[in-house]
Backbone bond lengths (Angstrom), bond angles and torsions (degrees), N, CA, C in turn:
res aa  C-N    CA-C-N  psi(-1)  N-CA   C-N-CA  omega(-1)  CA-C   N-CA-C  phi
1 M - - - 1.405 - - 1.527 113.38 -
2 V 1.245 113.70 -34.99 1.446 119.31 179.90 1.521 109.97 -64.44
3 S 1.306 118.66 -38.01 1.455 120.88 -177.91 1.522 111.70 -70.18
4 V 1.344 118.94 -34.36 1.467 121.18 177.26 1.523 109.06 -67.37
5 S 1.285 116.68 -42.09 1.451 121.91 -179.69 1.541 110.08 -67.23
6 A 1.311 116.88 -39.83 1.450 120.97 179.22 1.524 110.52 -68.03
7 S 1.343 118.02 -38.00 1.463 119.97 179.31 1.528 110.35 -70.62
8 R 1.336 117.30 -35.91 1.471 119.55 176.19 1.531 109.65 -66.22
9 L 1.286 115.95 -39.72 1.455 120.05 178.38 1.531 110.35 -64.85
10 A 1.306 117.00 -40.15 1.468 121.34 178.03 1.521 110.07 -64.65
11 I 1.335 116.73 -43.23 1.477 120.84 178.78 1.522 109.41 -64.10
12 A 1.324 116.78 -41.97 1.458 120.22 178.61 1.523 110.30 -63.60
13 G 1.327 117.11 -39.72 1.471 121.82 178.52 1.513 111.02 -64.95
14 I 1.343 116.00 -42.57 1.472 120.10 178.28 1.523 109.67 -64.69
15 G 1.338 115.68 -42.53 1.467 120.30 178.30 1.527 111.82 -62.03
16 A 1.332 115.74 -43.67 1.469 120.41 179.44 1.524 110.32 -64.41
17 T 1.322 116.53 -42.25 1.469 120.77 178.58 1.527 110.23 -62.67
18 A 1.347 115.97 -43.70 1.468 119.94 178.28 1.527 110.50 -62.77
19 A 1.332 117.36 -41.89 1.466 121.29 179.82 1.532 110.51 -63.91
20 I 1.325 116.64 -42.36 1.467 120.64 178.70 1.531 110.15 -65.00
21 A 1.327 116.83 -43.19 1.469 120.97 179.01 1.528 110.51 -62.79
22 L 1.342 116.48 -45.11 1.471 121.01 179.30 1.523 109.87 -63.88
23 G 1.319 118.05 -43.80 1.466 122.25 179.09 1.517 111.73 -61.96
24 T 1.332 115.92 -43.03 1.464 120.51 178.69 1.524 110.70 -64.11
25 W 1.329 116.06 -44.01 1.466 120.36 179.20 1.526 110.65 -61.62
26 I 1.336 117.92 -44.53 1.470 121.89 178.88 1.529 109.93 -64.48
27 Y 1.339 116.89 -45.18 1.465 121.25 -179.88 1.527 110.90 -58.61
28 L 1.330 116.81 -48.37 1.464 120.82 -179.12 1.525 111.47 -64.94
29 D 1.326 117.55 -39.01 1.461 121.13 178.68 1.527 111.16 -65.93
30 V 1.333 116.86 -44.28 1.465 120.81 177.96 1.524 110.29 -63.59
31 Q 1.330 116.15 -42.50 1.464 120.27 178.68 1.531 110.67 -60.77
32 R 1.322 117.05 -44.04 1.461 122.06 179.19 1.537 110.20 -62.61
33 E 1.324 117.01 -43.51 1.465 121.09 179.25 1.526 111.47 -65.12
34 L 1.334 116.88 -39.70 1.467 120.31 178.38 1.527 110.76 -65.38
35 R 1.313 117.16 -38.96 1.471 120.16 176.62 1.525 110.97 -64.65
36 T 1.329 116.20 -42.14 1.461 120.63 178.14 1.526 110.46 -62.33
37 L 1.321 116.26 -43.81 1.465 121.64 179.03 1.526 110.72 -64.53
38 A 1.321 117.49 -43.88 1.463 121.31 178.79 1.532 110.65 -62.64
39 A 1.321 116.94 -43.13 1.466 120.57 178.93 1.529 110.75 -62.91
40 A 1.324 116.63 -41.84 1.463 120.24 178.67 1.529 110.46 -64.29
41 N 1.329 116.77 -41.34 1.458 120.28 178.76 1.528 111.48 -65.10
42 L 1.321 116.93 -41.53 1.462 120.35 178.14 1.526 111.27 -65.43
43 R 1.339 116.43 -39.82 1.464 120.66 176.72 1.526 110.37 -61.35
44 S 1.322 115.60 -44.13 1.466 120.62 179.28 1.529 111.03 -63.58
45 L 1.328 116.59 -43.43 1.459 121.02 178.21 1.522 110.77 -62.51
46 L 1.322 116.69 -43.75 1.459 121.02 178.47 1.525 111.20 -62.15
47 D 1.334 117.11 -44.51 1.463 120.91 178.05 1.526 110.91 -60.77
48 T 1.314 116.35 -41.12 1.461 120.57 179.17 1.522 110.91 -64.32
49 Q 1.331 116.26 -46.78 1.463 120.30 -179.99 1.531 111.12 -64.22
50 A 1.317 117.17 -39.72 1.465 120.42 177.64 1.530 110.06 -63.45
51 G 1.316 116.76 -40.32 1.461 120.85 177.56 1.518 112.09 -63.64
52 V 1.324 116.02 -40.80 1.470 120.81 177.69 1.522 109.62 -63.27
53 L 1.324 116.73 -44.39 1.462 120.78 179.60 1.527 111.22 -63.97
54 E 1.317 117.78 -43.17 1.471 121.04 177.76 1.521 110.94 -61.88
55 T 1.326 117.27 -40.01 1.462 121.28 178.09 1.525 110.40 -65.08
56 W 1.335 116.94 -43.38 1.464 121.36 179.03 1.530 110.16 -61.26
57 I 1.336 116.63 -45.83 1.465 120.57 179.61 1.526 110.32 -60.83
58 R 1.311 116.91 -46.10 1.474 120.26 -178.58 1.528 111.40 -64.11
59 E 1.336 116.27 -38.87 1.468 120.14 178.14 1.528 110.55 -62.04
60 K 1.326 116.48 -43.52 1.463 120.48 179.19 1.526 110.91 -66.65
61 Q 1.329 117.19 -38.87 1.464 119.90 177.14 1.529 110.57 -62.38
62 L 1.317 117.06 -42.97 1.467 120.05 179.02 1.528 110.96 -63.03
63 N 1.336 117.04 -38.97 1.464 120.01 176.97 1.521 110.98 -61.57
64 V 1.328 116.70 -46.27 1.459 120.38 -179.16 1.525 110.48 -65.27
65 E 1.329 117.27 -38.39 1.467 120.43 176.10 1.522 110.49 -61.80
66 R 1.320 116.00 -42.05 1.476 120.62 179.02 1.518 109.59 -63.41
67 W 1.329 117.00 -43.58 1.455 120.05 179.19 1.528 110.82 -61.94
68 A 1.325 116.96 -42.96 1.469 121.41 -177.15 1.523 112.13 -65.20
69 K 1.334 117.36 -24.17 1.475 121.18 -179.82 1.523 112.73 -89.71
70 D 1.305 117.64 -8.07 1.469 121.54 -177.76 1.524 110.09 -69.37
71 V 1.327 116.63 139.00 1.467 121.28 -177.19 1.520 112.60 -61.34
72 R 1.336 117.74 -31.84 1.471 119.99 179.24 1.529 111.00 -67.94
73 V 1.325 117.15 -38.41 1.467 120.64 178.46 1.520 109.58 -70.83
74 I 1.319 116.55 -42.02 1.465 120.53 177.94 1.526 110.00 -61.38
75 A 1.337 117.19 -41.81 1.462 120.88 178.56 1.528 111.12 -63.54
76 A 1.319 116.90 -41.11 1.467 120.46 178.23 1.526 110.26 -63.87
77 A 1.318 116.87 -40.14 1.466 120.76 178.72 1.523 110.76 -67.10
78 A 1.330 116.67 -35.72 1.462 121.10 -178.27 1.528 111.87 -69.79
79 Q 1.337 118.00 -24.07 1.470 120.53 179.25 1.519 110.57 -61.76
80 N 1.347 115.85 -28.96 1.466 122.46 173.30 1.532 113.89 47.15
81 A 1.321 116.95 30.27 1.462 121.40 177.40 1.524 107.01 -104.31
82 A 1.294 116.00 96.83 1.466 121.29 -171.72 1.526 112.30 -50.55
83 C 1.307 114.45 105.10 1.462 123.05 172.24 1.515 113.91 54.89
84 R 1.292 117.83 30.07 1.448 120.93 175.79 1.523 108.14 -84.67
85 G 1.267 118.54 92.70 1.453 125.89 177.28 1.505 116.67 26.54
86 A 1.344 116.79 -74.18 1.456 121.45 -172.43 1.523 112.37 -63.35
87 A 1.323 117.93 -42.42 1.472 120.30 -178.51 1.519 110.28 -64.54
88 S 1.306 116.25 -45.54 1.458 119.99 179.86 1.523 110.45 -66.89
89 D 1.331 116.51 -43.32 1.466 120.44 179.09 1.518 111.17 -62.96
90 T 1.325 117.29 -39.40 1.465 120.98 179.48 1.519 110.38 -61.74
91 L 1.320 116.37 -43.93 1.465 120.10 179.24 1.523 110.72 -63.91
92 V 1.312 117.22 -51.24 1.469 121.33 -177.73 1.525 110.46 -61.84
93 N 1.327 117.50 -42.91 1.468 120.35 178.96 1.523 111.72 -64.74
94 A 1.323 116.68 -38.41 1.468 119.92 177.78 1.527 110.41 -65.16
95 I 1.322 117.04 -43.93 1.472 120.62 178.49 1.524 109.33 -62.54
96 D 1.322 117.59 -44.69 1.466 120.65 179.63 1.525 111.41 -60.56
97 A 1.323 117.22 -39.07 1.466 120.64 179.47 1.530 110.99 -68.49
98 L 1.317 116.76 -33.64 1.466 121.24 -177.29 1.520 113.53 -81.83
99 R 1.287 117.36 -30.58 1.456 120.18 -169.14 1.514 114.09 -73.38
100 Q 1.331 118.25 -17.17 1.463 122.50 -179.61 1.519 109.42 52.29
101 S 1.322 118.45 -117.03 1.462 120.19 -178.44 1.525 111.85 -93.92
102 D 1.311 117.72 0.26 1.463 121.15 -178.49 1.523 109.37 -77.05
103 A 1.305 115.90 131.96 1.466 120.50 -178.43 1.523 110.58 -73.55
104 A 1.301 115.93 135.24 1.464 121.61 174.65 1.517 106.88 -142.24
105 E 1.308 115.91 79.58 1.465 120.47 -176.72 1.519 111.08 -65.01
106 G 1.307 115.73 -35.47 1.452 120.24 178.35 1.515 109.67 -120.37
107 A 1.313 116.45 143.15 1.463 121.54 174.22 1.523 105.85 -143.07
108 N 1.317 116.35 126.11 1.454 120.91 -177.13 1.521 110.31 -137.58
109 L 1.312 115.31 143.49 1.454 121.95 169.47 1.524 105.22 -112.64
110 V 1.331 115.98 121.42 1.455 121.75 -175.58 1.522 108.03 -123.33
111 D 1.342 116.49 135.05 1.471 118.72 177.64 1.524 110.33 -86.89
112 R 1.314 116.09 176.70 1.468 121.32 -176.33 1.530 113.49 -61.36
113 S 1.319 117.40 -24.02 1.472 120.07 178.74 1.526 111.59 -81.72
114 G 1.336 116.44 -10.48 1.462 120.65 179.69 1.512 113.92 97.59
115 R 1.321 117.27 4.50 1.463 121.22 -179.94 1.528 109.82 -79.07
116 V 1.329 115.92 134.46 1.465 121.50 178.41 1.530 107.40 -78.26
117 L 1.349 116.21 114.41 1.462 121.94 -177.81 1.522 112.74 -91.69
118 A 1.324 116.21 -31.27 1.466 120.83 179.13 1.521 107.28 -151.30
119 T 1.331 115.21 144.27 1.454 118.99 -176.43 1.521 111.24 -160.31
120 R 1.302 115.83 156.35 1.461 121.02 175.03 1.536 109.77 -72.94
121 T 1.326 117.80 -29.53 1.464 122.71 -177.67 1.520 108.52 -99.45
122 R 1.329 116.80 101.02 1.472 122.35 -174.11 1.539 113.63 -53.91
123 D 1.334 116.68 -33.13 1.472 119.16 -179.19 1.529 112.21 -63.01
124 Y 1.315 117.93 -18.10 1.463 121.29 -177.76 1.526 112.48 -92.49
125 C 1.331 117.33 -5.47 1.459 120.80 -179.68 1.519 110.92 -59.29
126 G 1.308 115.68 131.00 1.452 121.60 177.65 1.518 114.94 81.85
127 L 1.327 117.63 -10.20 1.465 119.42 177.56 1.529 109.50 -70.06
128 T 1.310 115.65 164.33 1.459 121.34 177.87 1.524 108.25 -114.48
129 I 1.318 115.77 135.50 1.466 119.51 178.45 1.523 109.29 -69.97
130 T 1.311 116.29 159.85 1.466 120.59 -177.72 1.529 110.60 -65.21
131 P 1.329 117.21 154.80 1.467 119.91 177.36 1.535 112.47 -57.35
132 E 1.335 116.30 -36.31 1.469 119.85 178.67 1.533 110.58 -63.45
133 R 1.331 115.84 -44.70 1.469 120.25 179.60 1.526 110.08 -67.51
134 L 1.314 118.07 -39.59 1.467 121.57 178.12 1.526 110.26 -61.57
135 Q 1.327 116.39 -42.92 1.469 120.08 176.90 1.529 110.11 -63.44
136 Q 1.325 116.07 -39.32 1.463 120.28 178.91 1.533 111.01 -63.77
137 L 1.324 117.03 -30.46 1.473 121.50 -179.76 1.530 113.50 -83.80
138 A 1.310 118.25 -2.63 1.473 121.18 -178.28 1.530 112.59 -50.18
139 P 1.344 120.03 -44.10 1.469 118.73 178.37 1.528 113.31 -61.50
140 V 1.326 117.17 -30.76 1.468 120.30 179.24 1.518 109.44 -66.87
141 F 1.331 116.90 -43.07 1.462 120.16 178.84 1.530 111.58 -69.44
142 D 1.329 116.71 -15.95 1.465 121.52 173.54 1.525 111.68 -92.42
143 G 1.335 116.95 5.30 1.457 120.55 174.19 1.516 116.63 100.95
144 K 1.317 118.46 9.13 1.465 120.94 -177.95 1.521 110.86 -109.30
145 S 1.316 116.39 142.74 1.462 120.98 173.49 1.518 108.19 -80.82
146 M 1.335 115.48 154.94 1.456 117.79 -179.24 1.523 111.65 -152.95
147 F 1.309 113.60 163.11 1.455 124.27 176.19 1.515 108.06 -113.96
148 A 1.326 116.64 137.14 1.464 120.48 175.21 1.521 108.17 -121.13
149 P 1.306 117.20 133.81 1.465 119.69 179.83 1.529 110.62 -62.72
150 P 1.329 117.44 167.61 1.465 119.74 -177.89 1.520 112.28 -54.07
151 M 1.322 114.36 137.33 1.464 120.48 176.02 1.513 107.91 -146.09
152 S 1.300 114.89 148.19 1.460 119.73 179.18 1.523 108.56 -77.36
153 E 1.322 114.72 165.37 1.466 119.15 177.53 1.529 109.93 -64.43
154 R 1.322 117.13 -33.62 1.473 120.61 178.35 1.534 110.35 -65.13
155 E 1.341 117.01 -39.01 1.470 120.09 177.76 1.522 110.65 -67.44
156 R 1.309 116.89 -31.93 1.453 121.93 -176.24 1.517 112.39 -85.04
157 L 1.339 116.29 -40.54 1.461 120.45 -174.30 1.527 113.84 -114.83
158 G 1.302 117.80 -0.66 1.457 120.96 176.20 1.516 114.04 78.97
159 G 1.311 115.34 -160.03 1.462 122.24 -173.84 1.515 114.75 -69.27
160 A 1.331 118.93 -8.03 1.460 121.25 -179.13 1.525 112.42 -72.44
161 V 1.322 116.84 -11.07 1.456 121.48 -175.88 1.523 109.44 -97.69
162 K 1.318 115.68 140.69 1.465 120.77 177.99 1.522 109.98 -62.92
163 A 1.323 117.01 144.75 1.468 122.44 -178.22 1.519 112.25 -63.35
164 E 1.338 118.10 -27.77 1.462 119.84 -177.83 1.535 112.32 -87.83
165 A 1.304 117.06 21.15 1.464 120.70 178.75 1.522 110.50 -61.00
166 R 1.325 115.14 165.28 1.469 120.83 -175.54 1.519 113.46 -60.21
167 R 1.320 114.33 172.14 1.466 121.22 -177.26 1.535 110.31 -63.07
168 P 1.332 117.43 160.27 1.470 120.13 178.83 1.526 111.35 -58.79
169 L 1.317 116.08 142.93 1.461 122.34 179.37 1.520 110.13 -116.17
170 V 1.323 114.89 151.90 1.457 122.10 170.28 1.524 105.31 -85.83
171 W 1.329 117.12 137.20 1.464 120.04 -178.76 1.521 110.50 -117.96
172 F 1.325 114.64 133.90 1.453 122.78 172.28 1.516 105.62 -114.70
173 S 1.307 116.39 129.33 1.457 120.61 -174.96 1.518 110.27 -124.70
174 A 1.337 114.81 143.20 1.464 120.95 177.28 1.521 107.64 -144.45
175 P 1.324 117.00 146.31 1.456 119.68 179.46 1.525 110.76 -73.48
176 V 1.332 116.09 139.87 1.463 121.38 171.94 1.518 105.36 -96.40
177 R 1.309 115.77 122.96 1.474 119.91 -175.90 1.522 110.49 -111.28
178 N 1.334 115.99 139.72 1.454 122.32 171.14 1.519 108.59 -143.90
179 E 1.312 115.82 -171.52 1.481 118.36 -176.68 1.528 111.95 -60.03
180 A 1.332 115.86 -34.03 1.463 120.14 -177.75 1.504 110.29 -76.02
């Protein structure tokens, strides 16, 4: 009797071991598949968000290009009177009229030397942008529109700007073209 009971116990032990092994294998396989699925979903979400961001950037670039081609902006640029009330006001008013519901917290007209010729922020009139920012704008002076990641006013205009200046802004730049 003892041997029948011992063999049943052995069979039960083998069965339990097999069940545990099968359960562990299924658990690990399901876990691996869930991780793969989660990674694929995150990749898809990231691709979607990147696409949305690229579309937003391109839309803003097209708006700035449209503004730069407007006759009122070209006329303001042609006045070439560095931040002399009317020239700066003409530029800012033209941008405000063109932007419709699009936000444009900052608007600047900068010449090839980096001098701010017109701006929404009067304190920045006549200042010169930093050499790094001027180098970053080189493609704009060559006729290309561009996007610049967020930068503080201090990064853009250097030490001439008060430390308590507004939060960093994203900048979209486009060349203003005229006969000259």
